[in-house]
Backbone and ligand atoms as CSV (ligand in chain L), in Angstrom:
chain,resi,resn,atom,element,x,y,z
A,1,UNK,N,N,130.939,95.492,46.785
A,1,UNK,CA,C,131.081,93.957,46.259
A,1,UNK,C,C,131.388,93.211,47.507
A,2,UNK,N,N,132.053,93.568,48.434
A,2,UNK,CA,C,132.277,92.778,49.727
A,2,UNK,C,C,130.840,92.616,50.374
A,3,UNK,N,N,130.284,93.586,50.464
A,3,UNK,CA,C,128.964,93.689,51.203
A,3,UNK,C,C,127.796,92.807,50.532
A,4,UNK,N,N,128.014,92.758,49.303
A,4,UNK,CA,C,126.917,91.989,48.428
A,4,UNK,C,C,127.360,90.564,48.614
A,5,UNK,N,N,128.588,89.978,48.851
A,5,UNK,CA,C,128.901,88.708,49.022
A,5,UNK,C,C,128.482,88.246,50.394
A,6,UNK,N,N,128.778,89.178,51.510
A,6,UNK,CA,C,128.170,89.176,52.809
A,6,UNK,C,C,126.674,88.789,52.859
A,7,UNK,N,N,125.882,89.556,52.108
A,7,UNK,CA,C,124.540,89.434,51.975
A,7,UNK,C,C,124.203,88.207,51.394
A,8,UNK,N,N,124.746,87.621,50.453
A,8,UNK,CA,C,124.507,86.443,49.679
A,8,UNK,C,C,124.754,85.231,50.646
A,9,UNK,N,N,125.763,85.437,51.399
A,9,UNK,CA,C,126.049,84.233,52.464
A,9,UNK,C,C,124.765,84.341,53.469
A,10,UNK,N,N,124.591,85.435,53.867
A,10,UNK,CA,C,123.458,85.608,54.870
A,10,UNK,C,C,122.140,84.803,54.327
A,11,UNK,N,N,121.964,85.413,52.964
A,11,UNK,CA,C,120.631,84.769,52.131
A,11,UNK,C,C,120.868,83.172,52.252
A,12,UNK,N,N,121.661,82.716,51.753
A,12,UNK,CA,C,121.887,81.120,51.621
A,12,UNK,C,C,121.737,80.586,53.069
A,13,UNK,N,N,122.573,80.977,53.977
A,13,UNK,CA,C,122.490,80.536,55.190
A,13,UNK,C,C,121.171,80.678,55.948
A,14,UNK,N,N,120.547,81.813,55.997
A,14,UNK,CA,C,119.219,81.949,56.412
A,14,UNK,C,C,118.044,80.933,55.698
A,15,UNK,N,N,118.089,80.788,54.522
A,15,UNK,CA,C,117.268,79.935,53.802
A,15,UNK,C,C,117.605,78.434,54.196
A,16,UNK,N,N,118.972,78.015,54.278
A,16,UNK,CA,C,119.193,76.764,54.716
A,16,UNK,C,C,118.561,76.522,56.298
A,17,UNK,N,N,119.043,77.339,57.221
A,17,UNK,CA,C,118.530,77.200,58.490
A,17,UNK,C,C,117.042,77.315,58.500
A,18,UNK,N,N,116.455,78.138,57.649
A,18,UNK,CA,C,114.956,78.044,57.694
A,18,UNK,C,C,114.305,77.042,57.249
A,19,UNK,N,N,114.761,76.492,56.197
A,19,UNK,CA,C,114.221,75.322,55.364
A,19,UNK,C,C,114.343,74.082,56.158
A,20,UNK,N,N,115.500,73.769,56.513
A,20,UNK,CA,C,115.957,72.540,57.296
A,20,UNK,C,C,115.088,72.411,58.788
A,21,UNK,N,N,114.926,73.630,59.541
A,21,UNK,CA,C,114.267,73.337,60.724
A,21,UNK,C,C,112.894,73.164,60.501
A,22,UNK,N,N,112.354,74.048,59.467
A,22,UNK,CA,C,110.969,73.911,59.048
A,22,UNK,C,C,110.456,72.427,58.464
A,23,UNK,N,N,111.496,71.901,57.861
A,23,UNK,CA,C,111.398,70.467,57.245
A,23,UNK,C,C,111.387,69.504,58.498
A,24,UNK,N,N,112.201,69.695,59.509
A,24,UNK,CA,C,112.274,68.858,60.673
A,24,UNK,C,C,111.065,69.100,61.442
A,25,UNK,N,N,110.529,70.243,61.564
A,25,UNK,CA,C,109.146,70.539,62.419
A,25,UNK,C,C,108.053,69.786,61.687
A,26,UNK,N,N,108.138,69.867,60.202
A,26,UNK,CA,C,107.148,69.107,59.522
A,26,UNK,C,C,107.202,67.691,59.640
A,27,UNK,N,N,108.476,67.210,59.532
A,27,UNK,CA,C,108.574,65.803,59.794
A,27,UNK,C,C,108.099,65.114,61.124
A,28,UNK,N,N,108.602,66.074,62.075
A,28,UNK,CA,C,108.032,65.527,63.345
A,28,UNK,C,C,106.501,65.654,63.524
A,29,UNK,N,N,105.975,66.595,63.074
A,29,UNK,CA,C,104.358,67.009,63.163
A,29,UNK,C,C,103.614,65.755,62.627
A,30,UNK,N,N,104.266,64.983,61.696
A,30,UNK,CA,C,103.567,63.891,61.026
A,30,UNK,C,C,103.228,62.758,62.077
A,31,UNK,N,N,104.306,62.613,62.882
A,31,UNK,CA,C,104.204,61.493,63.814
A,31,UNK,C,C,103.536,62.063,65.095
A,32,UNK,N,N,102.957,63.318,65.225
A,32,UNK,CA,C,102.012,64.016,66.110
A,32,UNK,C,C,102.743,63.938,67.490
A,33,UNK,N,N,102.805,62.889,68.070
A,33,UNK,CA,C,103.453,62.984,69.475
A,33,UNK,C,C,104.304,61.524,69.595
A,34,UNK,N,N,105.310,61.853,70.312
A,34,UNK,CA,C,106.327,60.690,70.595
A,34,UNK,C,C,105.761,59.976,71.750
A,35,UNK,N,N,105.571,58.635,71.853
A,35,UNK,CA,C,105.659,57.821,72.869
A,35,UNK,C,C,106.849,57.446,73.378
A,36,UNK,N,N,107.104,57.909,74.707
A,36,UNK,CA,C,108.424,57.390,75.296
A,36,UNK,C,C,108.114,56.363,76.256
A,37,UNK,N,N,108.839,55.221,76.146
A,37,UNK,CA,C,108.476,54.008,77.149
A,37,UNK,C,C,109.869,53.926,77.934
A,38,UNK,N,N,109.626,53.670,79.119
A,38,UNK,CA,C,110.751,53.361,80.227
A,38,UNK,C,C,110.364,52.011,80.985
A,39,UNK,N,N,111.534,51.493,81.229
A,39,UNK,CA,C,111.326,50.413,82.297
A,39,UNK,C,C,112.176,50.589,83.440
A,40,UNK,N,N,111.555,51.035,84.385
A,40,UNK,CA,C,112.172,51.520,85.598
A,40,UNK,C,C,112.394,50.271,86.756
A,41,UNK,N,N,113.400,50.059,87.152
A,41,UNK,CA,C,113.551,49.174,88.444
A,41,UNK,C,C,113.688,50.058,89.641
A,42,UNK,N,N,112.883,49.491,90.484
A,42,UNK,CA,C,112.654,50.218,91.943
A,42,UNK,C,C,113.418,49.084,92.755
A,43,UNK,N,N,114.197,49.756,93.738
A,43,UNK,CA,C,114.910,48.810,94.553
A,43,UNK,C,C,115.222,49.918,95.999
A,44,UNK,N,N,115.596,48.921,96.893
A,44,UNK,CA,C,116.025,49.715,98.080
A,44,UNK,C,C,117.473,50.437,97.975
A,45,UNK,N,N,117.781,51.623,97.966
A,45,UNK,CA,C,116.551,52.783,97.870
A,45,UNK,C,C,116.678,53.871,96.829
A,46,UNK,N,N,116.234,53.265,95.740
A,46,UNK,CA,C,116.588,54.208,94.521
A,46,UNK,C,C,115.668,53.569,93.224
A,47,UNK,N,N,115.853,54.296,91.997
A,47,UNK,CA,C,115.425,53.805,90.963
A,47,UNK,C,C,116.387,53.645,89.738
A,48,UNK,N,N,116.182,52.731,88.870
A,48,UNK,CA,C,117.262,52.583,87.635
A,48,UNK,C,C,116.371,52.538,86.497
A,49,UNK,N,N,116.438,53.292,85.411
A,49,UNK,CA,C,117.384,54.500,85.551
A,49,UNK,C,C,116.974,55.683,86.543
A,50,UNK,N,N,117.862,56.373,87.054
A,50,UNK,CA,C,117.359,57.251,88.186
A,50,UNK,C,C,116.785,58.560,87.427
A,51,UNK,N,N,117.401,58.946,86.181
A,51,UNK,CA,C,116.721,60.229,85.532
A,51,UNK,C,C,116.133,59.743,84.293
A,52,UNK,N,N,114.924,60.225,83.933
A,52,UNK,CA,C,114.179,59.863,82.781
A,52,UNK,C,C,114.050,61.456,82.192
A,53,UNK,N,N,114.455,61.330,80.906
A,53,UNK,CA,C,114.478,62.670,80.008
A,53,UNK,C,C,113.276,62.475,78.850
A,54,UNK,N,N,112.490,63.229,78.816
A,54,UNK,CA,C,111.564,63.398,77.588
A,54,UNK,C,C,111.307,64.891,77.076
A,55,UNK,N,N,110.667,64.696,76.063
A,55,UNK,CA,C,110.446,66.162,75.440
A,55,UNK,C,C,108.917,66.460,75.993
A,56,UNK,N,N,108.714,67.944,75.852
A,56,UNK,CA,C,107.307,68.399,76.186
A,56,UNK,C,C,106.462,68.098,75.167
A,57,UNK,N,N,105.348,67.460,75.495
A,57,UNK,CA,C,104.118,66.953,74.590
A,57,UNK,C,C,104.355,65.359,74.384
A,58,UNK,N,N,105.461,64.658,74.851
A,58,UNK,CA,C,105.568,63.292,74.767
A,58,UNK,C,C,104.519,62.583,75.713
A,59,UNK,N,N,104.035,61.394,75.032
A,59,UNK,CA,C,103.345,60.587,76.019
A,59,UNK,C,C,104.440,59.457,76.546
A,60,UNK,N,N,104.392,59.693,77.974
A,60,UNK,CA,C,105.269,58.960,78.710
A,60,UNK,C,C,104.639,57.650,79.221
A,61,UNK,N,N,105.094,56.547,78.994
A,61,UNK,CA,C,104.738,55.375,79.626
A,61,UNK,C,C,105.850,54.871,80.208
A,62,UNK,N,N,105.515,54.567,81.591
A,62,UNK,CA,C,106.530,54.045,82.589
A,62,UNK,C,C,106.217,52.695,83.290
A,63,UNK,N,N,107.006,51.669,83.005
A,63,UNK,CA,C,106.716,50.476,83.610
A,63,UNK,C,C,107.678,50.365,84.951
A,64,UNK,N,N,107.085,49.978,85.854
A,64,UNK,CA,C,107.926,50.214,87.333
A,64,UNK,C,C,107.975,48.692,87.861
A,65,UNK,N,N,109.077,48.049,88.004
A,65,UNK,CA,C,109.371,46.879,88.568
A,65,UNK,C,C,109.975,46.916,89.756
A,66,UNK,N,N,109.543,46.131,90.786
A,66,UNK,CA,C,110.400,46.132,92.110
A,66,UNK,C,C,111.375,44.992,92.103
A,67,UNK,N,N,112.536,45.276,92.656
A,67,UNK,CA,C,113.488,44.291,92.671
A,67,UNK,C,C,113.583,43.576,93.989
A,68,UNK,N,N,113.064,44.192,94.933
A,68,UNK,CA,C,113.020,43.559,96.367
A,68,UNK,C,C,111.897,43.821,97.145
A,69,UNK,N,N,111.687,44.873,97.810
A,69,UNK,CA,C,110.363,45.000,98.529
A,69,UNK,C,C,109.276,45.603,97.931
A,70,UNK,N,N,108.312,46.089,98.737
A,70,UNK,CA,C,107.091,46.809,97.980
A,70,UNK,C,C,107.457,48.276,97.987
A,71,UNK,N,N,107.300,48.777,96.694
A,71,UNK,CA,C,107.790,50.163,96.587
A,71,UNK,C,C,106.605,50.832,95.843
A,72,UNK,N,N,106.650,52.249,95.727
A,72,UNK,CA,C,105.773,53.100,95.061
A,72,UNK,C,C,106.299,53.992,93.976
A,73,UNK,N,N,105.645,54.750,93.258
A,73,UNK,CA,C,106.306,55.519,92.255
A,73,UNK,C,C,105.141,57.019,92.206
A,74,UNK,N,N,105.915,58.035,92.299
A,74,UNK,CA,C,104.901,59.134,92.745
A,74,UNK,C,C,105.543,60.325,91.922
A,75,UNK,N,N,104.978,60.869,91.012
A,75,UNK,CA,C,105.463,62.265,90.531
A,75,UNK,C,C,104.571,63.320,90.997
A,76,UNK,N,N,104.734,64.070,92.042
A,76,UNK,CA,C,103.517,65.036,92.591
A,76,UNK,C,C,102.948,65.876,91.554
A,77,UNK,N,N,103.897,66.563,90.755
A,77,UNK,CA,C,103.388,67.629,89.995
A,77,UNK,C,C,102.512,67.019,88.669
A,78,UNK,N,N,102.703,65.919,88.506
A,78,UNK,CA,C,101.947,65.179,87.229
A,78,UNK,C,C,100.806,64.458,87.870
A,79,UNK,N,N,100.613,64.544,88.939
A,79,UNK,CA,C,99.477,63.568,89.569
A,79,UNK,C,C,99.668,62.104,89.308
A,80,UNK,N,N,101.106,61.788,89.094
A,80,UNK,CA,C,101.148,60.305,88.704
A,80,UNK,C,C,101.559,59.644,89.936
A,81,UNK,N,N,100.670,58.647,90.243
A,81,UNK,CA,C,101.174,57.789,91.464
A,81,UNK,C,C,100.661,56.241,91.337
A,82,UNK,N,N,101.519,55.373,91.662
A,82,UNK,CA,C,101.369,54.149,91.616
A,82,UNK,C,C,101.827,53.552,93.142
A,83,UNK,N,N,101.216,53.081,93.929
A,83,UNK,CA,C,101.526,52.473,95.273
A,83,UNK,C,C,101.665,51.012,95.060
A,84,UNK,N,N,102.270,50.508,96.136
A,84,UNK,CA,C,102.247,49.274,96.359
A,84,UNK,C,C,102.624,48.240,95.172
A,85,UNK,N,N,103.845,48.547,94.640
A,85,UNK,CA,C,104.241,47.690,93.379
A,85,UNK,C,C,105.010,46.680,94.060
A,86,UNK,N,N,104.590,45.308,94.017
A,86,UNK,CA,C,105.097,44.236,94.485
A,86,UNK,C,C,106.077,43.582,93.485
A,87,UNK,N,N,107.086,43.116,94.215
A,87,UNK,CA,C,108.286,42.348,93.450
A,87,UNK,C,C,107.637,41.256,92.365
A,88,UNK,N,N,107.961,41.154,91.318
A,88,UNK,CA,C,107.286,40.297,90.117
A,88,UNK,C,C,106.139,40.629,89.605
A,89,UNK,N,N,105.489,41.937,89.995
A,89,UNK,CA,C,104.303,42.509,89.358
A,89,UNK,C,C,104.417,43.838,89.115
A,90,UNK,N,N,105.025,44.021,87.710
A,90,UNK,CA,C,105.273,45.418,87.115
A,90,UNK,C,C,103.894,46.179,87.208
A,91,UNK,N,N,104.064,47.426,87.304
A,91,UNK,CA,C,102.853,48.432,87.154
A,91,UNK,C,C,103.224,49.589,86.169
A,92,UNK,N,N,102.162,49.889,85.353
A,92,UNK,CA,C,102.656,50.853,84.404
A,92,UNK,C,C,101.739,52.130,84.542
A,93,UNK,N,N,102.464,53.129,84.559
A,93,UNK,CA,C,101.679,54.461,84.557
A,93,UNK,C,C,101.898,55.266,83.106
A,94,UNK,N,N,101.166,56.072,83.006
A,94,UNK,CA,C,101.280,57.061,81.707
A,94,UNK,C,C,100.599,58.221,81.850
A,95,UNK,N,N,101.317,59.130,81.155
A,95,UNK,CA,C,100.775,60.625,81.220
A,95,UNK,C,C,101.300,61.426,80.180
A,96,UNK,N,N,100.918,62.528,79.830
A,96,UNK,CA,C,101.378,63.334,78.831
A,96,UNK,C,C,102.302,64.564,79.498
A,97,UNK,N,N,103.561,64.434,78.912
A,97,UNK,CA,C,104.466,65.502,79.621
A,97,UNK,C,C,104.080,66.805,79.029
A,98,UNK,N,N,103.157,67.529,79.714
A,98,UNK,CA,C,102.766,68.954,79.072
A,98,UNK,C,C,103.470,70.048,80.006
A,99,UNK,N,N,104.337,69.809,80.984
A,99,UNK,CA,C,104.949,70.872,81.819
A,99,UNK,C,C,106.547,70.705,81.579
A,100,UNK,N,N,107.054,71.651,81.340
A,100,UNK,CA,C,108.639,71.582,81.059
A,100,UNK,C,C,109.234,71.979,82.579
A,101,UNK,N,N,110.397,71.132,82.775
A,101,UNK,CA,C,111.048,71.363,84.073
A,101,UNK,C,C,111.592,70.016,84.560
A,102,UNK,N,N,112.112,70.004,85.708
A,102,UNK,CA,C,112.589,68.861,86.532
A,102,UNK,C,C,111.687,68.470,87.672
A,103,UNK,N,N,111.320,67.426,87.631
A,103,UNK,CA,C,110.379,66.884,88.600
A,103,UNK,C,C,110.975,65.601,89.666
A,104,UNK,N,N,110.708,65.643,90.684
A,104,UNK,CA,C,111.128,64.734,91.514
A,104,UNK,C,C,110.303,63.503,91.609
A,105,UNK,N,N,110.787,62.206,91.507
A,105,UNK,CA,C,110.030,61.148,91.613
A,105,UNK,C,C,110.269,60.556,93.044
A,106,UNK,N,N,109.280,60.231,93.669
A,106,UNK,CA,C,109.258,59.752,95.116
A,106,UNK,C,C,108.708,58.254,95.074
A,107,UNK,N,N,109.338,57.601,96.233
A,107,UNK,CA,C,108.703,56.277,96.435
A,107,UNK,C,C,107.494,56.667,97.444
A,108,UNK,N,N,106.317,56.124,96.991
A,108,UNK,CA,C,105.046,56.392,97.861
A,108,UNK,C,C,104.635,55.328,98.703
A,109,UNK,N,N,105.222,54.356,98.831
A,109,UNK,CA,C,105.152,53.170,99.909
A,109,UNK,C,C,106.401,52.963,100.662
A,110,UNK,N,N,106.127,52.994,101.945
A,110,UNK,CA,C,107.172,52.834,102.866
A,110,UNK,C,C,107.814,51.512,102.754
A,111,UNK,N,N,109.159,51.640,102.549
A,111,UNK,CA,C,109.974,50.292,102.231
A,111,UNK,C,C,111.132,50.157,103.092
A,112,UNK,N,N,111.294,51.075,103.985
A,112,UNK,CA,C,112.467,50.709,104.673
A,112,UNK,C,C,112.964,52.003,105.415
A,113,UNK,N,N,114.224,51.835,106.218
A,113,UNK,CA,C,114.654,53.002,106.814
A,113,UNK,C,C,115.117,54.187,105.877
A,114,UNK,N,N,115.621,54.033,104.637
A,114,UNK,CA,C,116.163,54.917,103.913
A,114,UNK,C,C,114.934,55.282,102.998
A,115,UNK,N,N,113.592,55.015,103.059
A,115,UNK,CA,C,112.571,55.179,102.218
A,115,UNK,C,C,112.554,56.580,101.784
A,116,UNK,N,N,112.494,57.639,102.603
A,116,UNK,CA,C,112.327,59.164,102.388
A,116,UNK,C,C,113.269,59.561,101.263
A,117,UNK,N,N,114.415,58.833,101.068
A,117,UNK,CA,C,115.646,59.202,100.139
A,117,UNK,C,C,115.565,58.478,98.930
A,118,UNK,N,N,114.343,57.802,98.914
A,118,UNK,CA,C,114.367,56.930,97.443
A,118,UNK,C,C,113.722,57.846,96.345
A,119,UNK,N,N,114.599,58.361,95.717
A,119,UNK,CA,C,114.056,59.332,94.559
A,119,UNK,C,C,114.600,58.891,93.292
A,120,UNK,N,N,113.898,59.755,92.265
A,120,UNK,CA,C,114.390,59.691,90.868
A,120,UNK,C,C,114.048,61.072,90.479
A,121,UNK,N,N,114.399,61.342,89.048
A,121,UNK,CA,C,114.038,62.555,88.482
A,121,UNK,C,C,113.452,62.323,86.981
A,122,UNK,N,N,112.398,63.169,86.912
A,122,UNK,CA,C,111.891,63.360,85.626
A,122,UNK,C,C,112.252,64.814,84.925
A,123,UNK,N,N,112.955,64.755,83.727
A,123,UNK,CA,C,113.244,65.897,83.201
A,123,UNK,C,C,112.475,66.031,81.781
A,124,UNK,N,N,111.610,67.232,81.591
A,124,UNK,CA,C,110.828,67.477,80.500
A,124,UNK,C,C,111.426,68.613,79.971
A,125,UNK,N,N,112.125,68.475,78.593
A,125,UNK,CA,C,112.577,69.480,77.905
A,125,UNK,C,C,111.633,70.244,77.139
A,126,UNK,N,N,111.948,71.468,76.761
A,126,UNK,CA,C,111.101,72.278,75.854
A,126,UNK,C,C,110.976,71.556,74.607
A,127,UNK,N,N,109.858,71.681,74.039
A,127,UNK,CA,C,109.694,71.090,72.695
A,127,UNK,C,C,110.630,71.360,71.506
A,128,UNK,N,N,111.247,70.438,70.771
A,128,UNK,CA,C,111.913,70.576,69.639
A,128,UNK,C,C,111.221,71.266,68.539
A,129,UNK,N,N,109.978,70.834,68.538
A,129,UNK,CA,C,109.021,71.531,67.496
A,129,UNK,C,C,108.964,73.071,67.582
A,130,UNK,N,N,109.037,73.447,68.915
A,130,UNK,CA,C,108.790,74.866,69.145
A,130,UNK,C,C,109.948,75.528,68.926
A,131,UNK,N,N,111.203,75.071,69.459
A,131,UNK,CA,C,112.499,75.697,68.837
A,131,UNK,C,C,112.658,75.552,67.401
A,132,UNK,N,N,112.336,74.403,66.913
A,132,UNK,CA,C,112.513,74.219,65.262
A,132,UNK,C,C,111.609,75.276,64.521
A,133,UNK,N,N,110.499,75.647,64.969
A,133,UNK,CA,C,109.480,76.568,64.238
A,133,UNK,C,C,110.157,78.009,64.505
A,134,UNK,N,N,110.653,78.401,65.719
A,134,UNK,CA,C,111.248,79.620,65.854
A,134,UNK,C,C,112.433,79.892,64.977
A,135,UNK,N,N,113.404,78.781,64.977
A,135,UNK,CA,C,114.441,79.015,64.165
A,135,UNK,C,C,114.312,79.008,62.680
A,136,UNK,N,N,113.189,78.212,62.312
A,136,UNK,CA,C,112.722,78.319,60.833
A,136,UNK,C,C,112.295,79.722,60.485
A,137,UNK,N,N,111.410,80.149,61.265
A,137,UNK,CA,C,110.751,81.435,60.969
A,137,UNK,C,C,111.885,82.566,60.857
A,138,UNK,N,N,112.864,82.409,61.750
A,138,UNK,CA,C,114.036,83.628,61.810
A,138,UNK,C,C,114.860,83.298,60.685
A,139,UNK,N,N,115.313,82.190,60.459
A,139,UNK,CA,C,116.117,81.954,59.229
A,139,UNK,C,C,115.503,82.336,58.055
A,140,UNK,N,N,114.090,82.038,57.792
A,140,UNK,CA,C,113.575,82.671,56.693
A,140,UNK,C,C,113.491,84.047,56.610
A,141,UNK,N,N,113.202,84.740,57.834
A,141,UNK,CA,C,113.075,86.213,57.956
A,141,UNK,C,C,114.331,86.828,57.550
A,142,UNK,N,N,115.408,86.335,58.156
A,142,UNK,CA,C,116.804,86.760,57.749
A,142,UNK,C,C,116.955,86.816,56.286
A,143,UNK,N,N,116.736,85.808,55.645
A,143,UNK,CA,C,116.903,85.356,54.242
A,143,UNK,C,C,116.150,86.270,53.535
A,144,UNK,N,N,115.057,86.716,53.823
A,144,UNK,CA,C,114.019,87.625,53.053
A,144,UNK,C,C,114.584,88.946,53.030
A,145,UNK,N,N,115.134,89.430,54.247
A,145,UNK,CA,C,115.792,90.784,54.386
A,145,UNK,C,C,116.977,90.825,53.762
A,146,UNK,N,N,117.738,89.877,53.798
A,146,UNK,CA,C,119.085,89.898,53.068
A,146,UNK,C,C,118.772,89.876,51.272
A,147,UNK,N,N,117.720,89.084,50.844
A,147,UNK,CA,C,117.508,89.126,49.632
A,147,UNK,C,C,116.833,90.574,49.283
A,148,UNK,N,N,116.014,91.114,49.937
A,148,UNK,CA,C,115.547,92.593,49.722
A,148,UNK,C,C,116.788,93.624,49.568
A,149,UNK,N,N,117.556,93.620,50.631
A,149,UNK,CA,C,118.751,94.392,50.693
A,149,UNK,C,C,119.553,94.126,49.517
A,150,UNK,N,N,119.760,92.952,49.140
A,150,UNK,CA,C,120.665,92.654,48.103
A,150,UNK,C,C,120.005,93.208,46.646
A,151,UNK,N,N,118.771,93.138,46.519
A,151,UNK,CA,C,118.166,93.725,45.448
A,151,UNK,C,C,118.400,95.225,45.268
A,152,UNK,N,N,118.350,95.881,46.351
A,152,UNK,CA,C,118.558,97.345,46.403
A,152,UNK,C,C,120.010,97.617,46.208
A,153,UNK,N,N,120.885,96.848,46.381
A,153,UNK,CA,C,122.243,97.241,46.102
A,153,UNK,C,C,122.781,97.567,44.828
A,154,UNK,N,N,122.517,96.919,43.747
A,154,UNK,CA,C,123.088,97.266,42.552
A,154,UNK,C,C,122.634,98.439,41.990
A,155,UNK,N,N,121.351,98.901,42.497
A,155,UNK,CA,C,120.703,100.220,41.888
A,155,UNK,C,C,121.840,101.438,42.497
A,156,UNK,N,N,122.123,101.311,43.754
A,156,UNK,CA,C,123.076,102.277,44.350
A,156,UNK,C,C,124.508,102.289,43.525
A,157,UNK,N,N,125.001,101.098,43.019
A,157,UNK,CA,C,126.116,100.918,42.448
A,157,UNK,C,C,126.235,101.553,41.026
A,158,UNK,N,N,124.918,101.294,40.541
A,158,UNK,CA,C,124.759,101.869,38.924
A,158,UNK,C,C,124.541,103.399,39.202
A,159,UNK,N,N,123.940,103.806,40.162
A,159,UNK,CA,C,123.930,105.270,40.370
A,159,UNK,C,C,125.100,105.813,40.529
A,160,UNK,N,N,126.072,105.153,41.299
A,160,UNK,CA,C,127.479,105.711,41.399
A,160,UNK,C,C,128.409,105.779,40.193
A,161,UNK,N,N,127.957,104.783,39.558
A,161,UNK,CA,C,128.648,104.658,38.016
A,161,UNK,C,C,128.007,105.847,37.327
A,162,UNK,N,N,126.881,106.085,37.250
A,162,UNK,CA,C,126.301,106.969,36.536
A,162,UNK,C,C,126.738,108.524,36.860
A,163,UNK,N,N,127.126,108.764,38.115
A,163,UNK,CA,C,127.405,109.837,38.678
A,163,UNK,C,C,128.909,110.161,38.101
A,164,UNK,N,N,129.747,109.048,38.098
A,164,UNK,CA,C,130.954,109.053,37.768
A,164,UNK,C,C,131.061,109.453,36.252
A,165,UNK,N,N,130.160,109.054,35.590
A,165,UNK,CA,C,130.004,109.298,33.959
A,165,UNK,C,C,129.969,110.821,33.961
A,166,UNK,N,N,129.063,111.452,34.839
A,166,UNK,CA,C,128.724,112.735,34.724
A,166,UNK,C,C,130.030,113.610,35.125
L,1,CU,CU,CU,110.580,52.376,98.091
């Protein structure tokens, strides 16, 4: 009986995790891709915010505004580059974050003595959609096996009962 209860809990939990994550994935898929917009301030010698976090698949739109000198904005791995950003003239770059990882943002216009140290960071997290689908599938699979197992249980019990009768 204890095992049956355990299986029932597994079945319910599996169904719950499976359906909620599948639901989340479907809700997210309707908006297809997220557009992540950032307003970044460039100054001697850094960026604010310093770290930009997005999810894989997001469309990233970054507007860079210089606070003092002429700066640049360069993410090598994404081939995103905007040179000569003048104070008072914000420039916008955009790209699709298709690579997961941490990427360095460099200033690409020499702006002073500490120019080589003017850096920021772009973090592209793995897609929630992917994790959600994996969770959804495994949750439903666990629930399915728990259900199959549970259905086979009573037969054994009744068999035992029959044996006892004999
Ligand atoms: Cu600079």
